[in-house]
C-alpha positions in Angstrom: 0.0 0.0 0.0 2.7 2.4 0.9 4.6 1.7 -2.3 1.4 2.3 -4.3 0.9 5.8 -2.4 4.6 6.6 -3.0 4.1 5.8 -6.8 0.9 7.8 -7.0 2.6 10.7 -5.3 5.4 10.8 -7.6 3.0 10.6 -10.6 1.0 13.5 -9.2 4.0 15.5 -9.1 4.7 14.9 -12.7 1.2 15.6 -13.7 0.3 18.7 -11.7 3.5 20.6 -11.5 2.8 23.4 -9.0 -0.9 22.9 -8.6 -0.6 21.5 -5.0 1.7 24.3 -4.0 -0.9 26.8 -5.2 -3.6 24.9 -3.3 -1.4 25.2 -0.2 -1.1 28.9 -0.6 -4.8 29.3 -1.1 -5.7 27.4 2.1 -3.3 29.5 4.1 -0.3 27.1 4.7 2.8 29.0 5.5 5.3 28.3 2.7 8.3 29.0 5.0 7.4 26.2 7.3 10.1 23.8 8.2 8.5 20.4 8.9 10.0 17.4 10.8 8.4 14.1 9.7 8.9 11.1 12.1 7.8 7.5 11.1 9.5 4.2 11.5 8.3 2.9 8.3 10.7 4.3 5.7 8.4 3.8 2.8 5.6 5.7 4.5 8.3 8.4 5.5 9.3 8.7 1.8 5.8 9.1 0.7 5.1 11.7 3.3 8.2 13.6 2.3 7.0 13.3 -1.4 3.6 14.9 -0.3 5.3 17.8 1.5 7.9 18.4 -1.3 5.0 18.6 -3.9 3.7 21.5 -1.6 7.0 23.3 -1.9 7.8 22.9 1.7 11.1 22.2 3.5 11.1 18.9 5.3 13.5 16.8 7.4 12.9 13.0 7.9 13.5 10.9 11.0 12.9 7.1 11.0 13.7 6.7 14.7 12.9 8.6 17.9 16.6 9.1 18.4 17.0 10.7 15.0 14.0 12.9 15.6 15.5 14.1 19.0 18.8 14.8 17.2 17.3 17.0 14.5 15.2 18.9 16.9 18.1 19.7 19.0 20.1 20.9 16.1 17.5 23.1 14.3 14.2 24.7 14.7 11.0 23.4 13.2 7.6 25.0 12.9 5.7 21.6 13.2 6.3 18.0 13.5 4.1 15.1 12.1 4.7 12.1 14.4 3.5 8.6 13.9 1.8 7.3 17.0 3.7 3.9 17.1 7.5 4.2 16.9 8.7 0.7 18.0 10.3 1.2 21.5 8.6 4.5 22.0 5.1 5.9 21.7 4.6 9.1 19.6 3.2 10.9 22.6 6.3 10.2 24.6 8.5 11.4 21.8 6.5 14.6 21.6 7.2 15.3 25.3 10.9 14.8 24.7 10.9 17.0 21.7 9.1 19.9 23.6 12.0 20.2 25.9 14.0 21.5 22.9 11.4 23.8 21.6 8.2 24.5 23.7 6.6 26.3 20.7 6.9 23.4 18.3 3.5 22.2 17.1 2.6 18.5 16.6 0.3 16.5 14.5 -0.1 12.8 15.5 -0.5 10.3 12.7 -2.2 7.1 13.6 -4.0 4.2 12.1 -5.9 3.6 15.4 -9.4 5.2 15.3 -9.8 4.7 19.1 -11.4 7.8 20.6 -9.6 7.6 23.8 -6.3 7.8 21.9 -7.4 10.9 20.2 -8.5 12.6 23.6 -5.2 11.6 25.2 -3.3 13.1 22.4 -5.3 16.4 22.6 -5.0 16.7 26.3 -1.2 16.4 25.8 -1.3 19.5 23.6 -1.1 17.9 20.2 -2.5 20.3 17.6 -4.3 17.9 15.4 -4.7 14.2 14.6 -4.4 12.6 11.1 -5.8 9.0 10.6 -3.9 7.0 8.1 -4.4 6.7 5.2 -5.0 10.3 4.5 -5.4 12.4 1.4 -3.4 15.5 0.3 -6.6 17.7 1.1 -6.6 16.4 4.6 -2.9 17.1 5.0 -3.5 20.6 3.8 -6.4 21.3 6.4 -4.3 19.9 9.1 -1.4 22.1 8.3 -3.8 25.1 8.0 -5.2 24.3 11.5 -1.7 24.2 13.0 -0.8 27.5 11.3 -4.1 29.1 12.6 -3.3 27.9 16.1 0.3 29.4 15.9 -1.1 32.7 14.6 -3.7 32.9 17.5 -0.9 32.1 19.9 1.2 34.9 18.5 -1.8 37.2 18.6 -2.3 36.2 22.3 1.4 37.1 23.0 1.2 40.3 21.2 -2.0 41.3 23.0 -0.3 40.4 26.5 2.7 42.4 25.5 0.6 45.4 24.7 -1.5 44.9 27.9 1.6 44.8 30.0 3.0 47.8 28.5 -0.2 49.7 28.9 -0.3 48.6 32.6 3.3 49.7 33.1 2.5 53.1 31.4 -0.6 53.4 33.8 1.3 52.4 36.8 4.1 54.9 35.9 1.5 57.5 35.5 -0.2 56.7 38.8 3.1 56.6 40.5 4.0 60.0 39.4 0.6 61.4 40.5 1.2 59.8 44.0 4.7 61.1 44.1 3.6 64.7 43.3 0.9 64.5 46.1 3.5 63.2 48.5 6.1 65.7 47.7 3.5 68.4 48.3 2.7 67.0 51.6 6.4 66.7 52.5 6.9 70.4 51.5 4.1 71.4 53.6 5.9 69.9 56.5 8.9 71.9 55.7 6.9 75.0 56.1 6.2 74.1 59.7 9.9 73.1 60.4 11.3 76.5 60.3 14.4 76.9 58.1 13.9 73.8 56.2 11.6 74.9 53.2 13.0 73.5 50.0 15.3 71.1 51.9 14.0 67.9 50.4 14.2 69.2 46.8 17.9 70.3 47.5 18.8 67.0 49.0 17.0 65.3 46.0 19.3 67.2 43.6 22.4 66.5 45.6 21.7 62.8 46.2 20.9 62.1 42.5 24.3 63.8 41.6 26.2 61.7 44.0 24.4 58.6 42.8 25.5 59.5 39.2 29.1 60.1 40.4 29.1 56.6 42.0 28.1 55.0 38.7 24.7 53.7 39.9 22.3 52.5 37.1 19.6 54.8 36.0 16.9 52.9 37.8 18.7 53.1 41.1 19.3 56.9 40.6 15.6 57.4 40.2 15.1 55.5 43.5 17.6 57.7 45.2 15.9 60.7 43.7 12.4 59.9 44.9 13.5 58.7 48.3 15.3 61.9 48.9 12.2 63.9 48.0 10.2 61.9 50.5 12.9 61.2 53.2 11.2 63.5 55.7 7.6 62.8 55.1 7.2 60.9 58.3 7.4 64.4 60.0 3.8 64.9 59.0 2.7 63.2 62.2 5.1 65.1 64.5 3.8 68.1 66.6 4.6 71.7 65.4 5.8 72.4 69.0 8.7 69.9 68.4 9.4 70.8 64.8 9.5 74.6 65.4 10.8 74.6 69.0 13.3 77.2 69.9 16.3 75.7 71.7 17.4 72.2 72.2 14.8 69.3 72.4 14.4 67.1 75.4 15.3 63.4 75.3 11.6 62.5 75.0 11.1 65.1 72.1 14.3 63.7 70.4 12.6 60.3 70.5 9.5 61.6 68.9 11.5 63.3 66.2 13.5 60.3 65.4 10.3 58.3 64.8 9.8 60.2 61.6 11.9 57.6 59.5 9.5 54.7 60.7 6.4 57.1 60.3 7.6 57.8 56.7 7.7 53.9 56.0 4.1 53.5 57.5 2.9 56.2 55.3 4.3 54.8 52.0 4.0 51.0 52.8 0.4 50.7 51.5 1.6 52.1 48.1 3.4 49.2 46.4 4.8 51.5 43.8 7.1 53.0 46.5 8.4 49.7 47.9 11.9 50.3 46.6 12.1 53.7 48.4 11.4 52.2 51.9 14.9 51.2 52.9 16.4 54.5 52.1 13.7 56.4 54.0 13.9 54.1 57.0 17.7 54.2 57.3 18.8 57.5 56.2 19.7 58.4 59.8 21.9 55.3 60.4 25.6 56.0 61.0 28.4 54.2 59.3 29.8 53.3 62.8 26.6 51.8 63.9 25.5 54.6 66.3 22.6 55.8 64.3 18.9 54.9 64.2 16.4 53.3 63.9 18.2 49.9 63.7 21.9 50.8 64.6 23.1 49.5 61.3 26.7 49.9 60.4 29.0 49.9 57.3 27.6 48.3 54.1 24.7 47.0 56.0 23.2 50.3 55.6 21.5 50.6 52.1 23.6 52.6 49.7 20.7 54.8 48.9 20.4 55.6 52.6 24.2 56.4 52.8 23.9 58.8 49.9 20.9 60.6 51.3 22.6 60.9 54.8 25.4 62.9 53.3 23.3 65.2 51.2 20.8 65.6 54.1 23.6 66.7 56.5 25.3 69.1 54.1 22.0 70.9 53.4 20.9 70.9 57.2 24.3 72.6 58.0 23.7 75.4 55.3 20.1 76.0 56.6 19.0 78.2 59.5 17.3 76.4 62.3 15.3 77.7 65.3 18.3 76.7 67.6 21.2 77.8 65.4 22.2 79.9 62.4 23.3 78.4 59.1 27.0 77.8 58.6 29.0 78.4 55.3 29.7 75.8 52.6 33.4 75.3 53.8 32.2 74.6 57.3 29.8 71.9 56.0 32.6 70.4 53.9 34.9 70.2 56.8 32.2 68.6 58.9 31.5 65.8 56.3 35.2 65.1 55.8 35.8 64.9 59.6 33.2 62.3 60.0 33.8 60.2 56.9 34.1 56.6 57.8 32.4 57.4 61.2 29.0 59.0 60.7 29.3 58.7 56.9 30.4 56.3 54.2 33.8 57.6 53.1 33.3 56.7 49.4 30.1 58.7 49.4 31.7 61.7 51.1 34.6 61.4 48.5 32.1 61.5 45.6 30.3 64.5 47.2 33.6 66.4 47.7 34.5 65.8 43.9 31.2 67.2 42.8 31.8 70.2 44.9 35.3 70.7 43.7 34.1 70.5 40.1 31.4 73.0 40.6 33.8 75.5 42.4 36.4 75.0 39.6 33.8 75.8 37.0 32.6 79.0 39.0 36.1 80.2 39.1 36.7 79.7 35.5 33.4 81.5 34.8 34.4 84.5 36.8 37.8 84.7 35.1 36.3 84.6 31.6 
């Protein structure tokens, strides 16, 4: 029977020329498809190859499961036609093996068994279609068209998910920016109550971002530093005006209340998942490199780098600002203070980057005055 089909296939090629190829194009078969054919009867394998060649398709033959696995491991295929009985291995078992090389590979099971249970089992295993032997060219075309449609639908699904994910990301970014704007406004409102600190968070934000850039942090991490610096004092919202604007030194109890602003800030932002990455910097920006800071007494590299950066910028701007209990100090005093406490209160590498930024700015200012 197989010899007869092979002979008939060869005669049809001679008689029809490219007519089958035209039929394939009309029915929607992808003419760039690379097909893997697997059957342990070589005469049937040759007959199948003949049919696919008549369609103008590129085929690879495998007479054993081992050969099929080797070919699948070496080159990509769009679909595979696999006989259900392959001697030592069932077609379904081979399909599971082939999927490990290419999860997107589509399969058509060829079987002479008309058992409905076999068909149901194959479909449950993710087989795209079932061809019952013997089959005609038209049935082969329909099966290929079915597989191609399935692939197209899967690609459309992936494209739709990609667009949906991008839309969600854009909306999330937009929502995050809205939240950030509101929170920054709240933070600046607190600064109006804390005499002498208005604009402090924005200045710390600018300085911290420049230090992060100087240290070579990735762009995403720089944005975390920038946003965290803007909101580093937002926890002061819940602190009494009597403490924030008090003339003179604070009592020990009042100092404890003021120190709670780092944890207050985390509690305010924690429900907003968009700001999760900011929380370590906000919580720990008053830690000290020697471990004597608060709230956790962290030391050295255990303090998040984002917090170590904000700590330096925060202290610098605080020294340059008027406070109810002291007058502002000049730039040189602030720089001496930072350098004196490098390696103790501050990360020395962060202070070094800060100093380099300030030196570069002063050099540019001197050059500008001379020209």
